[in-house]
N, C-alpha and C positions, 0 to 999 in steps of 0.2 A: 875870382870865382871861375871854377872850371867850366868850360862850355860843354854842353851836352852834345855827344856825338850824334850826328845824323844817320838815321837807319836807312840803309840802301834797300831798295826793293829787290825781291827775288826775280832774277831774269831767266831766260831760257839758258843763257850761258852758264849760270850757277847750277841750274838743273842738270845740264849736261856734265859738268864737273862732278855733281854729286853721284850721278848714274855711273860715271867712269870709276869713281873711288869704290862704289859698292860692288861693282863688277870685278875689280881687281881683288877686293877682299874675298869675294866668293870664290874666284879662281884659286887664290892662295889656299883657301879653306878646303877646296876640293882636292887640291894637291896633297894637303895635310892628310886627307882621308887615306890616300895611297901610302903615304910615309907610315901612318898608323898601322895600317894593315901589314906592312912588311916588318916594322920594328916590334910590333906587339904593345906599343904604348897606347893607352886609351886616347881616342881622338879628342876628348874634352880638354885635355891638357894642352894640346896643340892649338885649339881654338881660344882657350883662355890666354895662351901665350900671344897669339896674334892681337887680342884685345889690349893685353898689358903693354906690348910693343907699340900699339897705335896711342896709348893714353899717356898720362902724367908719367914722368921719368922715362918715357920711351922715345923712339925715334919720330913718332907722330905728334907728341906733345899735345894730344887732345884732352882738354880739361872737361871731364864729365862727372858730375856728382848728384845727379837726380835719381835718388833712390826710389821715389815714388813711380817715376816712369819705368824704371827697371823692374820694379815689382809687377806692374801691369803687363809689360811685354812679356815678363818671365811666366806669368800665369797663362798667357795666350800660348806661348811656345809649349808650356807643359800640357795644355789641353791637346794640342796637335800631337805631341809625342805619346801621351796615353792613348789617343785614338789610334795612332799607327801601331802601338803595341798590342791594343785590343784586337785590332783586325787581324794581327798575325798570330794570335793565340789560338791554338787548336783546343777545342772544348774536351775532346777525349783525352788529352794530356793533362789539362788543368782541373778537370772535374774531380779526379781522386785527391787532387792536392788542396781543394778549397777549404776543407776543415782545418788543416795544418796552417794554410796561409792566414785564414781568419784569426786564428789564436795568435800567430806571430804578429799580426797587425794590430791587435788590441792589447792582450795581456803582455805580449812581448814587448810592444812599445812602452807600456808602463815600466817594466823592469829595466829597459834600456835607459829611459829618461831618468829614473831614480839613481841608478848606479853611476851614470855619467855625471849627472848633477852633483852627486856626493863628491866624485873625484875633483870636479872643477872647484867645489867649495873648499874642501879640506886640503887638497894638494896644491892648488893654484892660488887660493885665497880669495876668490871671487864671492861676492854677496850672493844670497840664495836666489834672488830674482834672475840676475844674469846667468847664474849657474844652472837654473831650471830652463831658461830659454835656450842655452847652448844645448842642454841635454835633450830638449825636445826637437831642436833643429836638426841635429845630427842623427837622430834616431830614425829618420825616414831613409829608407834605401831608394836610390835613383832609378826611375824607370828608364831613362835614356842609357845610363851606364849598364844596367843589367841586360837590356834587350840587345845592346851592341855587343857585350862580352859573350853572351850565351849563343849568338849567331856564330862565333868562332870557336867555341869549346863544346865539343860533343860530349854531352852529359845524359844520363838516363832521363826519361820524360817525367818520373816523379819528382826529381830535383829541380828541372827547369820549371815545371809546373808550379812548384811552391815558390821559387824565386820570382817568376813572372807575376803570379797572383799576389804575392806579398808586396812587390813594388807598386802594383796597381792600387791595392787596398790601403797601404799605410800613410799615403799622403793625407788622406781625410782626417784621421784622429790627430796626426802631428800638427796639421794646420790649425786645428781647434785649440790644441794646447798652446801653440805658439802665440795665437792672438790672445788667449786667456792670460798668459803669463806677461804679455807686452801691454796690457791694458792698465791704465792708471788706477790706482787703489788697490784694495786687498784682493787676492786671488780667491776665486770661488772654492767652496769646499770640494772635497774629491768626489763625493757622491753627485753633485751638481754637474761636475765636468763630465763624469761618467754617463750620467743620463743625457747630457747634450750630445756627447759622442754617439751613443746608441741611437738617439732620435735622428741625427743628421745621416748616420750611416743607413738607417732603414729608409729613410725618404729618398736618399740618392739611389739606393739600389733598386726600390720600387720604379721610380722615374726612369732610370737607365734601362732596365729591363723592358719596360712598357714602350719607350721611344725607340728602342732597338728593334723590338718585335713588330711595331706598327711601321717602321721605316723598311724593314725587310719585306714585309707583306706587301707594301705599296710598290717597291722596286721590282718585285717578282711578278706583279700583276699589271703594271703600266709600263708600256713600250715608250721609251723616250725617243724623240726624233733623231738623236746623235749619240753614237757610243761614248763620245768624250763627256757626256753630261753625267754618266753614271758615277765616275769618280767623284765629281763635284757634288752630286747629291748625297753620296755616302758620307763625305767630310761634313756636309752641312747638317746631316741628321746627327752625327756625333757631337758637333758643336752645339747643336740645338738642345741635345741631352744635357750638356754641362750647364747652359744658361737656364733651362727648366729646373734642374736640381738646385742651382744656386738661388734662384728666385724663390723657390719653395722652401728656402732655409734648410735645405738639405746639402749633401755632399756633391758638389758638381763634379769633382775629380772622379768619384767613384761612379757617378752617372755616366760620364763619358766613357769611362773604361768598360763598364758592363754593356753599354749600348754598342760599343764597337766590337765587343766579343761576340755579341749576339749577330751583328751584321756579318762579322767575319766568318761565322759558321753557318750562314743561311744559304749558300750556294747561289749568289747573286749573280745576274748577267754580267758579262765583260769583267770577270773577277781578276784575272791577272793584270789587266790594265788599271783596275782599281787599286790593286795592291802596290804596283809600281808607283802610281801617283802618290799614294799615301806614304810610301817609303821616301820618295823625293820631298814631299813636304816636312816629313819628320827630319830628315837631314837638314833642310833649310832652317827649321825651327831650332834645331840644336845649334848650328853654326851661329845664327844671330843671337841666340840666348847666351851662349858662351863668350862670343866676342864682346857682347854688351857688358856682361859681368867683368870681363878683364879690364874694360874701359873704366869701370866704376872703382876699382881698387887703385890705391896709391902705393906702389911697391915699397918706398922708403919707410912707410908707416908700419910695415909688416915685421920688421926685424924685432921690435920690442916684444911682440907677442908670439914669436916663432916657437920658443921652447914651451911656453903654455899650451899652444896648440898641439905640440908633440906629446906632451904629458896627457893631455885630455884624450888625444887620439889613441894613446896606449891603453888607457882605461876603457874606452869605447871597444876597441879592437880585441883586446886580450881579455877583458873581464865581462863588460856589459853584453856584447853581442853573443859570446859564448853562452853565458848564463841565460840570456834571452832564449836562445835556441833550445837549450837543455830543458828548461823549465816549461816552455811552451809545447814542446814535443813529448812530454812524459806520457800523455794518453796515446800517442801514435807509435806503432812499432817501427823503428827506424834504426838501421846500424849506426854505430858510433862513428864510422867513416863518413857516412852521409851528413851527420850531425856536424862534424868537423868541417866538412866542405861548406855546408850552409852557413856556419860561423864565419868563415873567412870570405864567403862570396856576398856578404852584406855591403855591397858597393855603394859609396856615396858619390854624388856627382853635382850637377847644377841645382838640383832641388833644395838641398840644405843652404846653398848660397842665396837663393832667391828667397827663402824663408828668413834668412839672416837680415833681409832688408825691412822685414815687418817691424822689429823694434826701432829701426832707424826712422821710418815713417811715422811711428807713434811717438817718437821723442824720448824713448826709454834712455835712462842714464847709462853711460858706458856702452852705447849701441854700436859706435864705430869700432870699439874694441871687440865687441862680440862678433861683428862682421869680419874683422881681420883674423881672429882665431878661427872661425869656421872656414874662411877661405884658405888659410894655410893648412889646416886639418885635411880638407878635402883633397887639395893638390898632392900633399905629402903621401897620404894613405891610398889614394887612387893609384899613384905612381908605384906603390908597393904592391897593393893587392891585384890590380888588374893583370899585369904581366906574369904574376906567380900562380894565378888560378889554375892554368892548364897544367902546370908543373906539379901542383898540389893534387889535382885530380889524377895524374898519372901515378904519383907516389902513394895515394890512397887506394889505387887500382879501381878507380871509378871512371868508366867510360861509357859512351853512348851505345846503344843496342844496334845491331846490324840489320834494321828493319828496311823493308823495301821502300824506295821514295815514292811520295805521292804523286799522282798525275797532276799535270797542269791542264785543267779544263776551263775553257772560256765559253760562256753561254751567250748567244746573240738571239733575242726574240724576233720571230718572223710573225708580226702582228696579223697581216692579212691572211697568212697560210695557217695561222693557229697552231704554230709550231716553233721549234727552237733549233738552231744550228750550233752544234757542240764542237769546239775546237779543242783536240785532245792531243797533248804533247807528251810523248813517251820518254821519260828521262833515263839516264844510264842505269840507275839502280832498280829500275821497275821490273817486276816479274811478268809484265806483259811480253816482254821480249821472248820470241819463239811460239807464241800462241797464234793459232789460225784464226782468221775472221770469223769462221763458223763457230769456233769454240768460245767465242765472246758470249754467245747465246743471249743477245739483247732482247728485250721484250718486243713483242709484236707492235709495230708502230714506230720501231727505231731501226735504223740501218746505217752501215758504214758506206758512205757514197764516194769518197775520195781519200787517196793517201799520198802525201808529199814525202818523197824519200831522196835525200842527197840533192835537193833542188829540182827534182822532177816529179810530176803528178801523174797518177794513173787511177783507173777505176779498179778496185780489187774484185778478186774472185773470193768465193767462200773458203778456198784452200790457200788464199794468200797468208804467208807467214809475216807476222808483225816483227819489226825490229826496233832496237833502241835508236832513238833520234827521230823516229817517224812522227809525222803529224797526221791525225786523222780528222776527217770532217764527218760528223755524225748528225743525221737529221732525225729529229724526234717529235712526235706529236706532243700537244699539251698533256694529255693524260699520263703519258709514260716518260716524260722528261726527267723527273726525279728517279724513277726506278732505272732508267737507262744510265744515269750518272752513278748511282750507287753500284750497279752492275760492273761499269767500267772501273771504278775504284776497287771494287773486290777483286777483280781479275788483275789489276795493278799490283795488289799486295799478295794475292795468292797464286796467280798464274793459273795453270790448267787445273789446279786443284781446288779452285775458288768455289766449286759446288759444295765443298765441305766447310766453307767459311761463311761468316755472315756477310750482309750487304756492305759493311764497312771494312771487310777484309780481315776480321779478327775470328779467331776460332770459337766454334760453339763450345759452350761449358756443358760438359756431360753431367 
């Protein structure tokens, strides 16, 4: 009889070894970010490669097959990624795109699922249940992939708004469909699924907006004892929105995205620091999620399903996604060039791979094959679509507008003085360059008290001319704080002609 191996207790030495390995993985992943930015390759491929290299058939030979743990960690990482994306979404850009994004995330998803599932059934020979699961899984555009690519590709705000909102919205209906198709027994009728999706989206949207508004109100009216607490509080509110939405049987993913969007457009104190903190957490979540997904895969098992994944990916990319975009955007006036770019920009990333763990956890037949097909599909088509997106935008003559860069304004509440200290950074593309201090015409109760230029600080005169790279310290009383910030942003967008512009720097409509 084989003797049972005695378990060794975890010691401080083991913990030190674990910390060292984790630190090395993070350092390699951070270096991969630099390689990704220079080569144009999506960073997720490099992170997946790190996980594969560490796992089975790799140099690390780490055997990891816990799909349930991967799903839990993946959901947590997705919450952080959606929160970071929502905090960076500008309401004025995404507002006109909300109707189109909503249709793409509902009707468009249904079209994509049906067409992709039909291709998987008739061309690859899969049974209808695994075909429907694959169709639902790959119909979700990935928030992390979309946000990271859009930061590098200058596109018009109407296109980025649609892509960002779609990637934030379509996770919710896709998760419902994948869970429904992965449940044992017959699949619910289509009208039952439709009602469930509508109800969960409504609950998630209501809770997300409510939590975001209450959180923004509290942060703007309560002075925390340390500036470093504001970023933590913002992320805590975003995560609370997800938890509240999920516990209310709504869409937690939609709740966290909308709550973060409300917070991101609420002019919160210490906003640049909060934004930087959220971006760091987002990168950490992406790195951890992709490396873990790379560990879960067994490379030698992928070969048998490679061609099946390529065929299904062709159906998705060349048929399902374009048809989804064309049918969904019929009510909206949009040039064919923009529709073509939207069709190609439906990037897939870690979200489909995470969703592919749901049938594995539920014990669906052929679930390992489903996971392998989704993994290969995501890797191959991300490698094709991501680097070619800037080239396609140039070919279609679609580029970003030459708008003035927005000011970086950080607000620190002065509780005892009942005021605020605004730190204003003038970027290179700001039209505030060349404007005199007096021409700012700040409301009574606000004044520029100090300017930092090239490392030296001085008290400005009314005739002092502002320059690119300057940092201003503006003191404003509570009643005029919002008006002062709006005025600064208007001048940043309109320069000396800001009197002819609205408070957000946009031209008045005649």
